Backbone bond lengths (Angstrom), bond angles and torsions (degrees), N, CA, C in turn:
res aa  C-N    CA-C-N  psi(-1)  N-CA   C-N-CA  omega(-1)  CA-C   N-CA-C  phi
1 M - - - 1.432 - - 1.549 107.17 -
2 C 1.343 120.28 139.07 1.389 124.15 -176.53 1.572 108.98 -90.08
3 D 1.329 117.97 114.08 1.471 118.54 176.97 1.474 107.14 -150.93
4 L 1.302 116.15 178.63 1.491 124.56 -176.13 1.520 114.58 -108.12
5 K 1.433 117.23 16.89 1.415 119.83 -172.66 1.511 111.23 -66.75
6 N 1.349 121.01 -23.81 1.483 119.78 -177.26 1.528 112.36 -89.71
7 I 1.288 118.94 0.44 1.478 120.43 178.71 1.538 107.48 -80.07
8 P 1.324 120.99 126.13 1.444 118.25 177.56 1.383 117.29 -67.86
9 E 1.328 117.67 150.62 1.499 122.15 -178.78 1.480 115.33 -51.01
10 S 1.344 111.90 -34.63 1.424 114.60 -177.79 1.503 119.08 -70.26
11 S 1.294 114.24 -9.40 1.427 124.46 171.36 1.488 116.26 -94.53
12 I 1.332 117.34 -14.49 1.505 121.10 -176.26 1.461 106.20 -81.91
13 V 1.306 117.75 136.23 1.438 124.08 178.71 1.567 106.47 -101.47
14 G 1.262 117.77 148.66 1.467 120.41 -169.44 1.493 119.81 -51.45
15 N 1.446 114.18 -20.33 1.527 115.15 -176.41 1.484 108.37 -97.10
16 G 1.304 124.22 21.41 1.399 122.93 -179.39 1.562 115.53 92.61
17 S 1.329 110.32 -8.98 1.536 111.97 -179.67 1.531 108.41 -81.59
18 F 1.276 116.37 179.54 1.452 123.21 172.97 1.473 113.88 -143.19
19 L 1.326 118.36 155.28 1.444 121.65 175.15 1.468 113.79 -98.92
20 L 1.293 117.34 140.83 1.500 120.36 -177.75 1.481 106.35 -80.80
21 E 1.318 117.57 132.43 1.449 124.02 177.24 1.615 108.02 -83.49
22 K 1.251 119.92 -26.15 1.490 123.56 -175.98 1.500 101.60 -146.73
23 S 1.385 113.11 156.48 1.458 124.57 -177.63 1.656 103.26 -73.50
24 I 1.365 111.62 144.91 1.459 116.42 -177.96 1.591 106.44 -137.98
25 P 1.326 117.15 154.90 1.472 116.91 175.60 1.562 108.96 -77.04
26 A 1.393 114.37 153.53 1.414 120.56 179.14 1.472 110.25 -151.09
27 L 1.340 120.71 152.40 1.336 125.19 -179.70 1.608 106.20 -107.94
28 Q 1.260 118.80 121.12 1.441 123.09 -175.52 1.579 106.89 -81.19
29 M 1.303 116.36 139.28 1.393 123.35 174.99 1.541 107.11 -100.96
30 V 1.379 116.58 135.70 1.423 119.98 -174.44 1.499 106.02 -125.70
31 S 1.464 113.90 124.82 1.471 121.04 177.50 1.474 111.89 -73.69
32 M 1.310 115.39 133.89 1.551 120.11 174.70 1.454 112.38 -95.83
33 D 1.297 120.90 170.58 1.405 123.05 -176.56 1.527 117.67 -62.52
34 N 1.403 113.14 -23.60 1.377 121.56 179.68 1.516 113.66 -84.48
35 G 1.330 116.80 -2.27 1.472 122.28 177.19 1.552 111.68 94.95
36 Q 1.325 114.71 -7.40 1.439 117.17 174.78 1.541 112.29 -81.90
37 E 1.324 114.44 163.83 1.475 119.79 176.58 1.491 110.10 -105.22
38 R 1.306 117.24 157.44 1.512 122.74 172.76 1.463 103.71 -140.83
39 W 1.346 113.43 162.15 1.468 121.16 173.44 1.481 111.91 -64.17
40 G 1.322 117.23 133.98 1.418 119.11 174.25 1.448 110.78 -108.04
41 P 1.400 120.54 -146.30 1.399 120.69 -174.85 1.481 110.88 -77.46
42 L 1.271 118.33 154.38 1.519 128.20 169.99 1.526 102.58 -83.25
43 T 1.309 113.37 130.49 1.537 119.26 -174.21 1.431 106.40 -142.04
44 R 1.392 114.48 -176.48 1.500 117.77 175.76 1.626 100.89 -129.90
45 L 1.303 109.34 136.94 1.447 116.90 174.07 1.506 111.66 -95.18
46 S 1.283 116.00 126.59 1.512 124.73 -167.57 1.468 108.88 -68.14
47 S 1.337 114.67 150.48 1.393 124.58 167.65 1.503 111.16 -58.42
48 G 1.297 112.99 135.33 1.557 117.28 -177.00 1.535 110.67 95.68
49 S 1.254 118.87 -15.02 1.510 122.27 178.99 1.499 111.71 -57.81
50 E 1.290 120.04 134.06 1.407 122.29 175.78 1.582 110.78 -90.27
51 L 1.233 120.20 109.61 1.435 127.20 -176.83 1.548 112.81 -97.19
52 H 1.310 117.99 132.33 1.433 122.27 177.73 1.507 110.07 -106.97
53 P 1.318 122.13 109.37 1.460 123.82 -174.64 1.534 110.81 -67.62
54 L 1.196 116.93 138.68 1.454 122.73 -179.58 1.516 117.38 -120.59
55 G 1.430 112.73 -2.15 1.459 120.56 172.66 1.568 106.48 122.50
56 K 1.316 105.67 -165.05 1.516 114.64 -169.96 1.582 108.45 -69.12
57 G 1.336 112.09 142.89 1.487 114.60 177.66 1.593 114.02 -85.60
58 F 1.351 118.32 -114.49 1.453 116.88 179.75 1.560 109.90 -81.34
59 D 1.308 116.12 -26.72 1.511 121.06 -178.60 1.455 111.65 -158.13
60 D 1.294 121.57 -176.88 1.473 127.26 -176.75 1.513 112.97 -65.78
61 Y 1.318 121.49 2.78 1.449 123.00 174.17 1.408 116.08 -115.03
62 T 1.322 116.89 8.57 1.485 120.94 179.64 1.585 106.37 -129.84
63 L 1.343 113.29 156.56 1.367 118.35 179.92 1.548 107.51 -131.25
64 R 1.342 117.84 141.23 1.459 125.11 -178.59 1.592 103.81 -96.47
65 V 1.290 116.71 125.79 1.480 122.81 -177.02 1.518 108.36 -133.86
66 R 1.349 113.38 157.49 1.447 120.65 171.37 1.547 109.75 -116.00
67 L 1.383 112.20 140.73 1.436 118.45 176.22 1.440 105.19 -140.73
68 E 1.333 117.68 117.26 1.476 123.49 175.66 1.517 115.66 52.89
69 G 1.337 113.55 38.08 1.430 117.54 178.66 1.551 115.32 90.24
70 F 1.234 114.04 -4.15 1.539 114.50 -178.33 1.493 104.81 -111.65
71 I 1.359 117.26 150.83 1.465 124.69 174.20 1.490 110.61 -102.75
72 Y 1.325 111.18 139.40 1.463 122.44 -179.43 1.516 113.33 -134.13
73 I 1.255 114.98 150.70 1.513 122.42 168.19 1.523 110.27 -105.05
74 V 1.375 117.93 126.67 1.446 120.75 178.33 1.482 105.76 -124.69
75 F 1.309 115.30 160.15 1.422 121.85 177.62 1.480 110.99 -93.14
76 Q 1.333 116.59 132.91 1.407 120.52 176.56 1.521 116.00 -51.63
77 Q 1.377 111.17 -38.75 1.452 116.96 -178.23 1.540 108.01 -63.60
78 D 1.267 120.95 -42.16 1.476 119.61 177.98 1.455 113.60 -60.07
79 L 1.291 116.88 -39.82 1.459 119.78 178.32 1.552 108.17 -65.18
80 E 1.275 121.82 -43.62 1.391 124.25 -178.09 1.536 111.99 -63.67
81 L 1.405 114.59 -42.78 1.412 118.50 175.61 1.495 114.75 -59.10
82 A 1.246 113.96 -41.20 1.460 120.17 178.07 1.548 114.40 -58.90
83 Y 1.324 111.91 -43.88 1.505 116.37 175.77 1.480 114.27 -74.45
84 E 1.234 119.30 -31.09 1.517 125.85 178.33 1.483 105.97 -64.87
85 A 1.349 116.98 -46.00 1.431 117.92 177.67 1.478 115.58 -57.62
86 R 1.346 114.83 -36.39 1.458 122.60 175.34 1.475 114.34 -66.28
87 A 1.365 118.43 -40.29 1.456 124.84 -179.28 1.572 108.03 -70.71
88 M 1.319 117.09 -37.09 1.449 122.27 177.38 1.478 111.24 -63.20
89 A 1.257 119.45 -43.56 1.433 129.98 -177.21 1.548 106.08 -66.95
90 A 1.207 116.32 -40.80 1.521 119.30 -179.98 1.558 113.99 -66.40
91 T 1.315 112.76 -29.97 1.454 119.07 -177.70 1.466 116.40 -89.20
92 A 1.501 113.13 -10.39 1.464 116.37 -175.93 1.569 112.85 -82.90
């Protein structure tokens, strides 16, 4: 299930958004003239980016987020790995 429970409080911004601790891959969604969306380029969202969660992506393993006016699909596993790396570094 896709949720934000594994994101540490220190990364949550007051408006429900969160900051990325590490860059992650993302699939940009592009709006077409008819109002539908299509897959856009595969890209990386930079560490420190403020993501605004918009809900479930394609399935329970993906999350739809907004960054600077663009919509992206990210994998929950990539978010979890980014924050696990942070937790491991903190305990080392």
